[in-house]
C-alpha positions as CSV (number, residue, x, y, z in Angstrom):
1,M,-22.3,-7.3,-11.8
2,S,-23.3,-7.1,-8.1
3,I,-22.9,-10.8,-7.2
4,A,-21.3,-12.5,-10.2
5,Q,-17.5,-12.5,-10.2
6,E,-16.1,-13.4,-13.6
7,S,-16.2,-11.0,-16.5
8,K,-15.1,-11.5,-20.1
9,T,-14.1,-7.9,-20.4
10,G,-12.8,-7.0,-17.0
11,L,-12.8,-3.4,-15.9
12,D,-11.8,-0.2,-17.6
13,Y,-9.6,1.5,-15.0
14,K,-9.3,4.6,-17.2
15,P,-5.6,4.9,-16.2
16,C,-4.3,8.5,-16.0
17,Q,-1.3,10.5,-15.0
18,Y,-0.9,13.7,-13.0
19,G,1.7,16.4,-13.7
20,A,5.1,15.1,-14.9
21,S,4.5,11.7,-13.2
22,R,5.0,8.6,-15.2
23,I,2.9,6.5,-12.8
24,A,-0.5,5.2,-14.1
25,F,-3.2,5.9,-11.5
26,R,-6.8,4.9,-11.4
27,G,-8.9,7.2,-13.4
28,P,-10.8,9.1,-14.6
29,A,-8.4,12.0,-13.9
30,R,-9.6,14.6,-11.4
31,P,-9.0,18.4,-11.8
32,L,-6.2,19.8,-9.6
33,D,-7.5,23.4,-9.7
34,V,-10.1,23.0,-6.9
35,P,-9.7,21.9,-3.3
36,Y,-9.3,18.2,-3.1
37,V,-8.3,15.2,-0.9
38,A,-5.6,12.8,-2.2
39,V,-5.3,9.2,-1.3
40,I,-1.8,7.5,-1.8
41,G,-1.5,3.8,-1.8
42,G,-0.9,0.5,-3.6
43,S,-3.0,-2.0,-5.4
44,E,-5.7,-1.9,-2.7
45,T,-6.2,1.8,-3.0
46,Y,-6.1,1.5,-6.8
47,G,-9.1,-0.8,-6.5
48,K,-8.1,-3.7,-8.7
49,F,-11.2,-5.8,-9.7
50,V,-13.5,-3.3,-8.0
51,E,-15.8,-1.1,-10.1
52,T,-16.1,1.7,-7.5
53,P,-13.0,2.0,-5.3
54,F,-13.2,3.6,-1.9
55,A,-11.7,6.8,-3.2
56,D,-14.8,7.3,-5.4
57,L,-17.1,6.2,-2.6
58,L,-15.4,8.6,-0.2
59,E,-15.8,11.5,-2.7
60,A,-19.6,10.8,-2.9
61,A,-20.0,10.4,0.9
62,A,-17.8,13.4,2.0
63,G,-18.8,15.8,-0.8
64,A,-15.2,16.7,-1.5
65,P,-13.2,15.7,-4.7
66,V,-10.9,12.8,-4.0
67,I,-7.9,12.0,-6.2
68,N,-6.9,8.3,-6.3
69,L,-3.1,8.1,-6.3
70,G,-3.1,4.4,-5.7
71,A,-0.7,2.5,-8.0
72,M,-0.5,-1.2,-8.7
73,H,2.3,-3.1,-7.0
74,A,3.5,0.1,-5.2
75,G,5.8,0.2,-2.3
76,L,7.1,3.3,-0.4
77,G,10.0,3.7,-2.9
78,L,7.6,4.4,-5.8
79,F,6.3,7.5,-4.1
80,L,9.5,8.7,-2.6
81,D,11.1,8.7,-6.0
82,E,8.3,10.6,-7.7
83,P,8.4,14.3,-6.8
84,A,5.4,15.0,-9.1
85,V,3.1,12.9,-7.0
86,L,4.3,14.4,-3.7
87,D,3.6,17.8,-5.3
88,V,0.1,16.8,-6.0
89,A,-0.4,15.6,-2.5
90,S,1.2,18.7,-1.0
91,R,-1.3,21.0,-2.7
92,D,-4.4,19.2,-1.4
93,R,-6.7,19.7,1.6
94,M,-5.6,16.4,3.1
95,T,-3.6,13.4,2.2
96,V,-4.7,9.9,3.2
97,I,-1.7,7.5,3.1
98,Q,-2.4,3.8,3.0
99,V,-0.1,1.8,5.2
100,L,1.9,-0.4,2.8
101,G,4.0,-3.4,3.6
102,A,7.7,-3.3,4.4
103,Q,8.8,-6.0,2.0
104,N,8.4,-4.1,-1.3
105,M,11.1,-1.5,-1.0
106,S,14.8,-1.4,-1.7
107,N,17.0,-1.7,1.4
108,R,20.5,-2.6,2.6
109,F,19.8,-6.3,1.8
110,Y,18.1,-6.3,-1.5
111,T,16.8,-4.1,-4.4
112,V,13.4,-4.1,-5.9
113,H,12.1,-2.8,-9.3
114,P,11.7,1.0,-9.3
115,R,8.1,0.7,-10.7
116,R,6.9,-2.8,-9.8
117,N,8.0,-2.7,-6.2
118,D,6.9,-6.3,-5.6
119,R,9.6,-7.6,-8.0
120,F,12.9,-8.6,-6.5
121,L,16.0,-7.6,-8.6
122,K,19.2,-8.4,-6.7
123,A,20.7,-9.2,-3.3
124,S,23.4,-7.1,-1.8
125,G,26.7,-8.5,-0.6
126,R,25.4,-8.2,3.0
127,M,22.4,-10.3,2.0
128,Q,24.6,-13.0,0.4
129,T,26.7,-13.1,3.6
130,L,23.7,-13.4,5.8
131,F,22.2,-16.2,3.7
132,P,25.2,-18.2,2.3
133,G,24.3,-20.9,-0.2
134,I,21.1,-19.3,-1.4
135,D,20.7,-18.9,-5.1
136,F,19.0,-15.5,-5.4
137,T,18.5,-15.8,-9.1
138,E,15.6,-18.1,-8.4
139,F,13.5,-15.3,-7.0
140,N,11.3,-12.8,-9.0
141,F,9.0,-11.5,-6.3
142,T,9.7,-10.3,-2.7
143,G,6.9,-12.5,-1.2
144,H,8.5,-15.7,-2.6
145,L,11.9,-14.5,-1.5
146,L,10.9,-13.9,2.2
147,T,9.0,-17.1,2.5
148,A,12.0,-19.1,1.2
149,L,14.5,-17.3,3.4
150,E,12.4,-17.8,6.6
151,E,12.2,-21.5,5.9
152,A,15.9,-21.9,5.0
153,A,17.4,-19.8,7.9
154,P,15.0,-18.6,10.6
155,L,17.7,-16.9,12.7
156,A,19.2,-14.9,9.8
157,F,15.7,-14.1,8.6
158,A,14.9,-12.4,12.0
159,D,17.8,-10.1,11.3
160,L,16.4,-9.3,7.8
161,V,13.0,-8.6,9.3
162,A,14.5,-6.2,11.9
163,E,16.2,-4.3,9.1
164,L,13.0,-4.1,7.0
165,K,11.0,-2.8,9.9
166,E,13.6,-0.1,10.8
167,A,13.9,0.9,7.1
168,W,10.1,1.1,6.8
169,V,9.8,3.6,9.7
170,R,12.6,5.7,8.2
171,R,11.1,5.7,4.8
172,M,7.6,6.4,6.0
173,T,8.9,9.3,8.1
174,T,10.6,10.8,5.1
175,L,7.5,10.4,3.0
176,L,5.3,12.1,5.5
177,E,7.8,15.0,5.9
178,R,7.8,15.6,2.2
179,I,4.0,15.9,2.0
180,Q,2.8,19.3,3.2
181,G,-0.5,19.8,4.9
182,E,-2.8,17.4,6.8
183,R,-1.7,13.8,6.7
184,V,-3.7,10.7,7.8
185,L,-2.7,7.1,7.9
186,L,-5.1,4.4,6.6
187,W,-4.8,0.9,7.9
188,M,-6.8,-1.5,5.7
189,S,-6.3,-5.1,6.4
190,S,-7.8,-8.4,7.5
191,R,-6.0,-8.1,10.8
192,R,-5.3,-5.5,13.5
193,P,-1.7,-4.0,13.8
194,E,-1.1,-5.7,17.1
195,D,-2.1,-9.1,15.7
196,S,1.2,-9.6,13.9
197,R,2.5,-13.1,14.6
198,N,4.3,-14.6,11.5
199,A,6.3,-12.4,9.2
200,T,5.3,-14.1,6.0
201,T,1.7,-15.2,6.6
202,D,0.2,-12.3,8.5
203,G,-1.1,-10.7,5.3
204,D,-0.8,-7.1,4.1
205,P,0.6,-4.8,5.2
206,L,3.4,-7.4,5.6
207,L,5.8,-6.9,8.6
208,V,4.0,-3.8,9.9
209,D,2.9,-3.7,13.5
210,R,1.5,-1.4,16.1
211,E,4.9,-0.2,17.4
212,M,5.9,0.9,13.9
213,L,2.7,2.9,13.5
214,E,3.1,4.5,16.9
215,A,6.6,5.7,15.8
216,L,4.9,7.8,13.1
217,A,2.4,9.5,15.5
218,P,4.3,12.8,15.6
219,H,4.1,13.2,11.8
220,V,0.4,12.6,11.3
221,A,-3.0,14.0,12.3
222,G,-4.3,10.5,13.0
223,L,-4.7,6.9,12.1
224,V,-7.9,5.4,10.6
225,E,-7.9,1.6,11.2
226,V,-10.3,-0.5,9.1
227,V,-10.2,-4.3,9.6
228,A,-12.3,-6.3,7.1
229,S,-15.6,-7.5,8.6
230,A,-16.1,-11.3,9.1
231,R,-18.6,-11.3,6.2
232,T,-16.2,-9.6,3.9
233,Q,-13.4,-12.1,4.7
234,R,-15.8,-15.0,4.3
235,F,-16.7,-14.1,0.7
236,P,-13.5,-12.7,-0.8
237,L,-14.7,-12.8,-4.4
238,K,-18.2,-11.4,-4.1
239,G,-18.8,-8.5,-6.4
240,K,-15.4,-8.4,-8.1
241,R,-14.9,-8.1,-11.8
242,F,-12.0,-10.2,-13.2
243,H,-11.0,-12.6,-15.9
244,P,-11.2,-16.3,-15.0
245,E,-7.4,-16.6,-15.1
246,E,-6.8,-13.7,-12.7
247,A,-6.0,-14.3,-9.0
248,A,-8.5,-12.0,-7.5
249,A,-9.0,-13.4,-4.0
250,A,-6.1,-11.4,-2.5
251,M,-7.5,-8.0,-3.4
252,P,-10.2,-6.2,-1.3
253,G,-13.6,-6.5,-2.8
254,P,-16.5,-3.9,-3.0
255,R,-17.8,-4.5,0.5
256,F,-14.4,-3.8,2.0
257,H,-14.0,-0.7,-0.1
258,Q,-17.4,0.4,1.3
259,E,-16.2,-0.2,4.8
260,V,-13.1,1.9,4.2
261,A,-15.0,4.8,2.7
262,E,-17.5,4.8,5.6
263,A,-14.6,4.9,8.1
264,L,-12.8,7.8,6.3
265,A,-15.9,9.9,5.6
266,P,-16.2,11.4,9.1
267,V,-12.5,12.4,8.8
268,V,-12.9,14.0,5.4
269,R,-16.4,15.5,5.7
270,P,-15.4,18.3,8.1
271,L,-13.2,19.7,5.3
272,R,-16.2,20.3,3.1
273,V,-18.1,21.9,6.0
274,A,-15.1,24.2,6.7
275,D,-14.8,25.2,3.0
276,R,-18.5,26.2,2.9
277,A,-18.4,28.1,6.2
278,A,-15.1,29.9,6.3
279,G,-12.8,28.8,3.5
280,R,-9.9,26.4,4.0
281,A,-10.1,26.0,7.8
282,D,-8.2,23.3,9.5
283,I,-9.8,19.9,10.2
284,P,-10.7,19.3,13.8
285,G,-7.9,17.4,15.5
286,F,-8.2,13.7,16.0
287,R,-5.8,10.8,16.8
288,R,-7.3,7.4,16.1
289,S,-10.4,6.2,14.4
290,R,-11.0,2.4,14.4
291,R,-13.5,0.2,12.6
292,T,-13.2,-3.5,13.2
293,G,-15.4,-6.1,11.5
């Protein structure tokens, strides 16, 4: 279905697992006994509603096996608490880490579900003190929680956002330190990192800005920025496969996955060239690659 959107059957994502991990990743499973590139990320990397996600497109374009370690509804905590996944990433040629939002992780103010990181579980005593009178039992998802708190108490909400931003940098630093080898950040969004204006309406990755990314510079080989083209944003459902009752507009479509793969290919392709020429040589250094639609 290249143009039609709705599908009676949806997609077969061929979910698979690697090692001792209990996380269901996008399949089919790739072998781990050959040099490969791993991509860690959330629902966008998983490729919900997309027949060929950017990891598969990148594999074809770069000529190197790419393992899709994207997980639905994942936040940083999902990967930090999964040693088996970090082991898979640490044995690869390169790990591409999608920049995930700061809202879907447990912190000093609230706790999220260990697997469905977008699900809010409970507020801490600190949170209840910061937002007196709020009935936290009304919230099931972090997005709804943040939107309601910003509207109810803007000043207190600013303190919460500051905590989430600081916690995100700490968690990301820890994640990067636990992954051995070459590490590259991937920014895939409808906005640039410096365009952050409103905490709850900026779009994914929520609450993340340029300053936070720059704090991670010492821990990565580079940052690949991909902002969805104007055409991609204008037709958010084009080419997706989904049931009529599914909310598919928020997920990147095939065109955006193509744009991401094209941006990553020049970063990954040198690995294949190095393998052919002289074994597992290091990738030529780089700092920032940007593609803006």
